[in-house]
C-alpha positions as CSV (number, residue, x, y, z in Angstrom):
1,X,0.0,0.0,0.0
2,X,1.5,3.4,-1.0
3,X,2.5,5.7,1.8
4,X,3.2,9.4,1.8
5,X,5.3,11.5,4.2
6,X,3.7,14.9,4.6
7,X,6.4,17.5,5.2
8,X,4.2,20.6,4.9
9,X,0.6,21.6,4.2
10,X,-0.9,24.7,2.7
11,X,-3.9,26.1,0.7
12,X,-3.7,27.5,-2.8
13,X,-6.1,28.9,-5.5
14,X,-8.2,31.1,-3.2
15,X,-8.5,28.4,-0.6
16,X,-10.1,25.8,-2.9
17,X,-7.1,23.4,-3.0
18,X,-5.4,21.9,0.0
19,X,-1.8,20.7,-0.6
20,X,0.0,17.9,1.1
21,X,3.7,18.4,0.2
22,X,6.3,15.7,0.8
23,X,7.4,12.5,-0.8
24,X,6.3,9.0,-1.4
25,X,7.7,6.5,1.1
26,X,6.3,3.4,-0.5
27,X,4.5,2.6,-3.8
28,X,3.3,4.7,-6.7
29,X,0.8,7.5,-6.1
30,X,-1.3,8.9,-9.0
31,X,-4.2,11.3,-9.3
32,X,-7.6,9.7,-8.5
33,X,-6.3,7.7,-5.6
34,X,-7.5,8.5,-2.1
35,X,-5.5,9.8,0.9
36,X,-6.6,8.0,4.1
37,X,-6.2,9.8,7.3
38,X,-7.1,8.6,10.8
39,X,-9.6,11.1,12.2
40,X,-10.8,9.6,15.4
41,X,-10.1,6.3,17.1
42,X,-12.3,4.3,14.7
43,X,-12.9,6.8,11.9
44,X,-10.9,7.4,8.8
45,X,-11.2,10.5,6.6
46,X,-10.6,9.9,2.9
47,X,-10.3,12.4,0.1
48,X,-9.5,12.1,-3.6
49,X,-6.2,13.4,-5.0
50,X,-7.4,15.8,-7.7
51,X,-3.9,16.3,-9.2
52,X,-0.2,16.0,-8.4
53,X,2.4,18.6,-8.9
54,X,6.2,18.2,-8.6
55,X,8.4,21.0,-7.4
56,X,12.1,20.9,-7.9
57,X,14.1,22.3,-5.0
58,X,17.8,22.4,-4.3
59,X,17.3,20.0,-1.3
60,X,15.4,17.5,-3.5
61,X,12.1,17.2,-5.4
62,X,8.8,17.7,-3.5
63,X,5.6,16.0,-4.5
64,X,2.4,17.9,-3.9
65,X,-0.8,15.9,-3.5
66,X,-3.6,18.4,-4.3
67,X,-7.0,17.9,-2.7
68,X,-9.9,20.0,-4.2
69,X,-12.2,21.4,-1.6
70,X,-15.9,22.0,-2.2
71,X,-15.9,25.2,-0.1
72,X,-13.1,27.4,1.2
73,X,-14.2,26.6,4.8
74,X,-13.1,23.0,4.2
75,X,-9.5,24.2,4.3
76,X,-10.0,24.9,8.1
77,X,-10.8,21.2,8.7
78,X,-7.8,20.0,6.7
79,X,-5.5,22.4,8.5
80,X,-6.9,21.3,11.9
81,X,-5.8,17.7,11.1
82,X,-2.2,18.8,11.7
83,X,-0.7,16.5,9.1
84,X,2.8,17.9,9.0
85,X,5.5,15.4,9.6
86,X,3.2,12.4,9.4
87,X,3.0,9.4,7.2
88,X,-0.4,8.8,5.6
89,X,-1.8,5.9,3.6
90,X,-2.9,6.3,0.0
91,X,-5.3,3.7,-1.5
92,X,-6.9,3.0,-4.8
93,X,-10.4,4.1,-5.4
94,X,-13.1,1.4,-5.1
């Protein structure tokens, strides 16, 4: 199962896209897959990866998993999850 290490998070495009920036730890990750995040003890939050961007930096390439939000207020929820410096699972849809 693919895993992704989130180094940083931020919003772009007028708070309609939430970005998980980091790198794949295991497996291949493509647009259309779902990020899977533990929300509460027995609850998982899933969201579809809308698109992926790659950013070249002097200290290494960074992969940005972009999650499209239906409303700008959804960014507040994503930010509250405090995903920086965490490893999350990525699963195939269906």
